[in-house]
C-alpha positions in Angstrom: -127.3 200.8 47.6 -126.0 202.2 50.8 -124.9 205.8 51.3 -121.1 206.3 51.3 -119.5 205.8 54.7 -116.2 206.9 56.2 -113.6 204.1 55.7 -112.2 202.7 58.9 -108.6 203.5 57.8 -109.5 207.2 57.1 -111.6 207.7 60.2 -108.7 206.6 62.4 -105.8 207.3 60.1 -104.3 210.0 62.3 -104.4 207.7 65.3 -102.6 204.9 63.4 -100.0 207.4 62.2 -99.4 208.7 65.7 -99.0 205.2 67.1 -96.5 204.3 64.4 -94.5 207.5 64.6 -94.2 207.7 68.4 -93.8 203.9 68.7 -90.7 204.2 66.5 -89.5 207.1 68.7 -90.0 204.8 71.8 -88.0 202.1 70.1 -85.2 204.5 69.2 -85.2 205.7 72.9 -84.7 202.1 74.0 -81.9 201.6 71.4 -79.9 204.6 72.4 -80.4 204.5 76.2 -80.2 201.7 78.8 -84.0 201.7 79.2 -85.2 198.1 79.5 -81.7 196.7 79.6 -82.7 194.4 82.5 -85.2 192.5 80.4 -82.8 190.7 78.1 -84.6 189.8 74.9 -87.5 192.1 75.9 -85.3 195.1 76.4 -86.9 197.0 73.5 -90.4 196.3 74.5 -90.7 198.9 77.3 -89.4 201.7 75.0 -91.8 200.8 72.3 -94.7 200.5 74.8 -93.8 204.0 76.1 -94.1 205.3 72.6 -97.4 203.6 71.9 -98.9 204.7 75.2 -97.7 208.3 74.6 -99.5 208.4 71.2 -102.8 206.9 72.6 -102.8 209.3 75.6 -102.1 212.3 73.4 -104.7 211.4 70.8 -107.3 210.9 73.6 -106.4 214.2 75.2 -106.3 216.1 71.9 -109.9 215.2 71.3 -111.1 216.4 74.7 -108.8 219.1 76.0 -109.5 222.6 74.6 -107.1 225.4 75.4 -108.2 227.8 72.7 -108.0 230.9 74.9 -104.1 230.6 75.0 -101.6 231.4 72.4 -100.3 228.5 70.3 -97.0 228.4 72.1 -98.6 228.4 75.5 -101.1 225.8 74.4 -98.3 223.4 73.2 -96.3 223.8 76.4 -99.4 223.3 78.7 -100.5 220.3 76.8 -97.0 218.8 76.8 -96.8 219.1 80.6 -100.3 217.7 81.0 -99.6 214.8 78.7 -96.2 214.1 80.2 -97.6 213.7 83.7 -100.4 211.5 82.5 -97.9 209.4 80.5 -95.6 209.0 83.5 -98.5 207.8 85.7 -99.7 205.4 83.1 -96.1 204.3 82.4 -95.4 203.6 86.1 -98.5 201.5 86.3 -97.4 199.5 83.3 -93.9 199.0 84.7 -95.3 197.8 88.0 -97.5 195.3 86.2 -94.6 194.2 84.0 -92.4 193.5 87.0 -95.3 191.7 88.8 -95.7 189.4 85.8 -91.9 188.7 85.7 -92.0 188.3 89.5 -88.7 190.1 90.0 -89.5 193.0 92.4 -92.3 194.2 94.6 -94.3 197.2 93.6 -92.6 199.3 96.3 -89.2 198.5 95.1 -90.3 199.1 91.5 -91.6 202.6 92.3 -88.5 203.5 94.3 -86.2 202.3 91.7 -88.1 204.0 88.9 -88.1 207.4 90.6 -84.4 207.1 91.3 -83.2 205.7 87.9 -85.7 206.5 85.2 -88.1 209.3 86.1 -86.1 212.3 84.9 -85.2 210.6 81.5 -88.7 209.4 80.9 -90.2 212.8 81.7 -87.8 214.5 79.3 -88.6 211.9 76.6 -92.4 212.1 77.2 -92.3 215.9 77.2 -90.3 216.0 73.9 -92.4 213.3 72.3 -95.6 215.1 73.3 -94.4 218.4 71.7 -93.3 216.4 68.6 -96.7 214.7 68.3 -98.7 217.8 69.0 -96.9 219.6 66.2 -97.3 216.6 64.0 -101.1 216.6 64.5 -101.2 220.4 63.8 -99.2 220.1 60.6 -101.3 217.1 59.5 -104.5 219.2 59.9 -103.0 221.9 57.7 -101.5 219.6 55.0 -103.3 216.4 54.2 -101.5 213.2 53.3 -102.1 213.8 49.5 -100.0 217.0 49.7 -97.0 215.0 51.0 -97.5 212.1 48.6 -97.9 214.3 45.6 -94.9 216.5 46.5 -92.5 213.7 47.3 -93.5 211.6 44.3 -93.1 214.5 42.0 -96.7 214.3 40.8 -98.0 217.6 39.3 -94.6 219.2 39.3 -95.3 219.6 35.6 -98.8 220.7 34.5 -101.0 217.6 33.9 -104.4 217.4 32.3 -106.8 215.1 34.1 -110.6 214.5 34.2 -112.1 215.7 37.5 -115.4 216.5 39.2 -115.9 219.8 41.0 -118.5 220.9 43.4 -118.9 224.5 44.6 -120.7 224.7 47.9 -121.8 228.2 49.0 -123.7 229.5 52.0 -127.1 230.9 51.0 -128.0 234.5 51.9 -124.5 235.0 53.2 -124.6 238.8 53.1 -127.9 238.9 55.1 -126.6 236.4 57.6 -123.4 238.4 58.1 -125.4 241.6 58.8 -127.7 239.7 61.2 -125.0 238.0 63.2 -122.1 240.4 62.9 -118.7 239.6 61.4 -117.3 237.7 64.4 -120.4 235.5 65.1 -120.8 234.9 61.4 -117.2 233.8 61.1 -117.7 231.4 64.1 -120.8 230.0 62.4 -118.8 229.3 59.2 -116.1 227.6 61.3 -118.8 225.3 62.8 -120.4 224.7 59.5 -117.2 223.6 57.7 -116.2 221.5 60.7 -119.6 219.7 60.6 -119.0 219.0 56.9 -116.0 216.8 57.8 -117.7 213.4 58.0 -119.7 213.9 54.8 -116.5 215.0 52.9 -114.5 212.0 54.3 -117.4 209.6 53.5 -117.7 210.8 49.9 -113.9 210.7 49.5 -113.9 214.3 48.4 -110.7 216.4 48.4 -111.0 220.0 49.8 -109.5 222.2 47.1 -110.1 225.6 48.8 -112.0 227.5 51.4 -113.0 230.8 49.7 -114.8 233.0 52.1 -118.2 231.4 52.7 -117.6 228.9 50.0 -115.9 225.5 50.0 -114.7 223.9 46.8 -114.6 220.1 46.6 -113.1 217.9 43.9 -112.7 214.2 43.0 -110.8 212.3 40.5 -113.4 211.0 38.1 -113.1 207.3 39.0 -113.3 208.0 42.8 -116.2 210.5 42.5 -118.4 208.3 40.3 -117.9 205.1 42.3 -121.1 204.4 44.2 -122.2 207.9 43.1 -120.1 209.5 45.9 -120.0 212.9 44.3 -123.8 213.1 44.0 -124.5 211.7 47.5 -122.0 214.1 49.0 -124.5 216.9 48.8 -127.1 214.8 50.6 -124.6 213.9 53.3 -123.6 217.6 53.7 -127.2 218.5 54.2 -127.8 215.7 56.7 -124.7 216.7 58.7 -126.3 220.2 59.3 -129.8 218.8 59.9 -128.4 216.6 62.7 -126.9 219.8 64.3 -130.1 221.8 63.9 -130.7 222.4 67.6 -127.1 223.5 68.1 -127.3 226.2 65.4 -130.7 227.4 66.6 -129.3 227.7 70.2 -126.0 229.5 69.2 -127.0 231.5 66.1 -130.8 231.5 66.1 -130.7 230.2 62.5 -129.9 227.0 60.7 -127.5 227.8 57.8 -128.5 226.6 54.3 -126.3 226.2 51.4 -126.4 225.6 47.6 -124.1 223.7 45.3 -123.3 223.3 41.7 -121.5 220.3 40.2 -119.8 219.6 36.8 -117.3 217.2 35.3 -114.6 217.8 32.7 -110.9 218.3 32.2 -108.7 220.5 34.3 -104.9 221.3 34.4 -103.4 220.3 37.7 -100.0 221.7 38.8 -97.9 223.0 41.6 -97.5 226.8 41.9 -95.5 229.1 44.2 -92.1 229.3 45.8 -92.8 230.9 49.1 -96.0 229.0 49.6 -96.4 225.8 47.5 -99.9 224.7 46.5 -101.6 222.4 44.1 -104.0 224.4 41.9 -106.4 223.6 39.1 -106.7 225.7 35.9 -109.2 225.6 33.1 -112.8 226.3 32.1 -114.1 223.5 34.3 -113.8 225.5 37.5 -115.4 228.7 35.9 -118.3 226.6 34.5 -118.9 224.9 37.9 -119.0 228.2 39.6 -121.5 229.6 37.1 -123.7 226.5 37.5 -123.8 227.0 41.3 -124.9 230.6 40.7 -128.0 229.3 38.9 -129.3 227.8 42.2 -130.9 231.2 42.9 -132.6 231.4 39.5 -134.0 227.9 39.8 -134.9 228.4 43.5 -133.2 225.1 44.3 -130.2 224.0 46.4 -128.4 221.6 44.1 -127.8 222.1 40.3 -125.7 219.8 38.1 -124.7 219.8 34.4 -125.9 217.3 31.8 -122.4 216.0 31.6 -122.4 214.8 35.2 -125.9 213.4 35.0 -125.1 211.3 31.9 -122.1 209.6 33.5 -124.0 208.7 36.7 -126.2 205.5 36.7 -129.9 205.8 37.1 -131.1 205.7 40.7 -134.7 205.6 41.9 -133.7 207.7 45.0 -132.5 210.6 42.8 -134.8 212.8 40.8 -133.4 215.1 38.0 -135.5 218.0 36.8 -134.5 219.5 33.5 -134.3 223.3 33.6 -133.7 223.8 29.9 -130.6 224.9 27.9 -129.1 227.8 29.9 -126.5 230.2 28.5 -124.1 230.7 31.4 -122.2 233.9 31.8 -119.0 233.9 29.7 -120.0 230.8 27.7 -120.6 230.8 24.0 -123.0 227.8 23.9 -125.9 227.0 26.3 -125.7 224.0 28.6 -128.4 221.7 29.8 -128.8 222.0 33.6 -130.7 219.9 36.1 -131.9 220.3 39.6 -131.5 217.3 41.9 -133.8 216.0 44.6 -133.3 212.9 46.8 -136.0 210.5 47.8 -135.0 209.1 51.2 
């Protein structure tokens, strides 16, 4: 069985969304202006093409242009100007090629006509569309698609009990590391660490519930987490993601961060809370128990500890070794639980 991989649609979902959103904007631009009116049945094609090109250019620049030293407002404006000029150059090239294919005008006539008749309007549209898409990308990074889906479909507006898997992932020796690196550098390391976790989280289909200091809480609906043992292999993928960046962490922080995790399965209450700031939260003993399991990593001198409940619902796998640690009485629990450490044979 292969390790979980990032689905194609999830890896490029933001790109597809951007193309659809700005492509529609381009189509609306052609509908409400005279852009493309000279092309008869193809009159809406240039506007739609503008939108698609805008989205592709912006997505490409967003992944390469870093303006972190400026404020958010300055960054948005600078990016919008940069993207607009790039879009206009690319658009002009497309229009020239389009006219050459139709055989109506020479490229000199096209450029002269475009600058006179369309340049100002297309710049305004490109600038506005750039700002819109930049903000769209920022909001999308803050609120995932599940947030919008659950909110608009009314799911969890009333408390709902459901079976879930939780994994608490915590940086090892965090206090010592913070003292060694200093607060600012330690915070930057956490930022890099959580960013580097992204591919592993996406591949395992995990949902990020919370970032809590130097801890990240992941969750799955049971069916999704158990399929192909995604929840179990998530820890291995997280570890591999940091191992592949080992040289980077040694160069920038003189250490390679290590982390520990605890995992458990059970029922939790899922619901929306808050008026000023809405958020989906999980209530119940499941979260407290998972947190206590993760704390046992230090006692067992191991990085990954799971409950018997999660072990029993996962199929046997020759690449996974479970070591029984006995029946452990967790803090706040009335009855002891069987806990296991997990090792991978790859």
